[in-house]
Each structure stands twice: as structure tokens, then as C-alpha cells.
C-alpha positions in Angstrom: -11.8 34.7 1.4 -9.1 32.6 -0.2 -7.6 31.9 3.2 -10.9 30.6 4.6 -11.5 28.5 1.5 -8.0 27.0 1.7 -8.6 26.2 5.3 -11.9 24.4 4.8 -10.5 22.4 1.8 -7.2 21.4 3.3 -8.7 20.5 6.7 -11.4 18.5 5.1 -9.0 16.5 2.9 -6.7 15.7 5.8 -9.4 14.6 8.1 -11.0 12.4 5.5 -7.6 10.9 4.7 -6.9 10.2 8.4 -10.3 8.4 8.8 -9.8 6.5 5.6 -6.3 5.4 6.8 -7.7 4.2 10.1 -10.6 2.5 8.4 -8.2 0.7 6.0 -6.0 -0.4 9.0 -9.1 -1.7 10.8 -10.3 -3.5 7.7 -6.9 -5.1 7.3 -6.9 -6.3 11.0 -10.4 -7.6 10.6 -9.5 -9.5 7.4 -6.4 -10.9 8.9 -8.0 -12.0 12.2 -11.5 -12.6 10.9 -12.9 -10.2 13.5 -10.8 -11.7 16.3 -8.7 -10.0 18.8 -5.0 -9.5 18.6 -2.7 -6.7 17.2 -0.1 -7.8 14.8 3.3 -6.1 14.4 2.5 -4.8 10.9 -0.7 -3.2 12.5 1.3 -1.5 15.0 3.7 -0.2 12.3 0.9 1.1 10.2 -0.7 2.9 13.1 2.7 4.5 14.0 3.3 5.6 10.4 -0.2 7.1 10.2 0.4 8.9 13.6 3.7 10.3 12.4 2.3 11.5 9.0 -0.7 12.9 10.7 1.5 14.9 12.9 4.2 15.9 10.4 1.9 16.8 7.4 -0.2 19.5 9.1 3.0 21.1 10.5 4.6 21.3 7.2 1.5 22.7 5.6 1.3 25.2 8.3 4.7 26.3 7.7 4.1 26.6 3.9 0.8 28.4 4.5 2.6 30.9 6.7 5.1 31.6 4.0 2.2 32.2 1.6 0.7 34.6 4.2 -2.5 32.5 4.8 -2.6 32.9 8.5 -6.0 31.5 9.1 -5.2 28.2 7.2 -1.9 27.9 9.0 -3.6 28.3 12.4 -6.2 25.7 11.4 -3.3 23.2 10.5 -1.7 23.9 13.9 -5.1 23.3 15.6 -5.3 20.0 13.7 -2.0 19.0 15.1 -3.2 19.7 18.6 -6.5 17.9 18.1 -5.1 14.7 16.6 -3.8 13.2 20.0 -7.4 13.5 21.3 -8.6 11.4 18.4 -6.6 8.3 19.6 -8.7 7.6 22.7 -11.8 7.9 20.6 -10.5 5.3 18.2 -9.5 2.9 21.0 -13.0 3.3 22.5 -14.6 2.6 19.2 -12.3 -0.5 18.7 -13.1 -1.8 22.2 -16.9 -1.3 21.5 -16.6 -3.2 18.3 -14.7 -6.1 20.0 -17.4 -6.2 22.7 -20.2 -6.5 20.1 -18.3 -9.1 18.2 -17.8 -11.2 21.3 -21.4 -10.9 22.3 -22.6 -11.7 18.7 -20.3 -14.8 18.4 -21.4 -15.9 22.0 -25.1 -15.7 20.9 -24.4 -17.7 17.8 -22.9 -20.7 19.8 -26.0 -21.0 22.0 
């Protein structure tokens, strides 16, 4: 029971932290560019840092959980590491959709 509880809590915290990190990065980009296109060097560095942390943290947690003999939680952390690369295309697609909506909205305001 403890193993499943640790799995749910730890995975939820990590996913929420990852989503908030990408939200903060997107908000920072929007504030810097006022919704316009363009990727700055600091934004690229922030995205790379989030990617490295989102890969290394679950692996470190999985190792620690294995040492504590919480195999279900360790397996969930390993699955999280496998799932994170699939999140990137989703985030890119959402960003392109947002940029398209922004362009259309600004185009309508000009007419």
C-alpha cells in the first residue's frame, strides 16, 4: 500500500512541476515577445535545463526507491523517464497552435 501511495504522490508532484516549468517558460517568452514569434537563447537554455532535470530526477528517484525496496514506485519513475520524450512533440504542437491563433487574432484586429 505504501508503495502505491508513494508512486501516486511522487509522480503527481513531478508531472505538476514539469507542467508548471513549461508554463513559466512559455509565460516568460510571451512577456518578452508580447506574444510574437522567436526563440531567445535564454529560452533555449531554460528548456534544455528543464529537459535535463526531467530526465535525471526520475532516474535518481527510481534508484533511491529501489534501495528502499519500493519496486512499484521505482518502475513508475522509469516509465516517467520513457514518457517524457513523447511530451516534447505535444508541447511543440500546442505552441504552434497558439502561434497560429495569435497570428489570426492579430490579423483580424488590423482589418
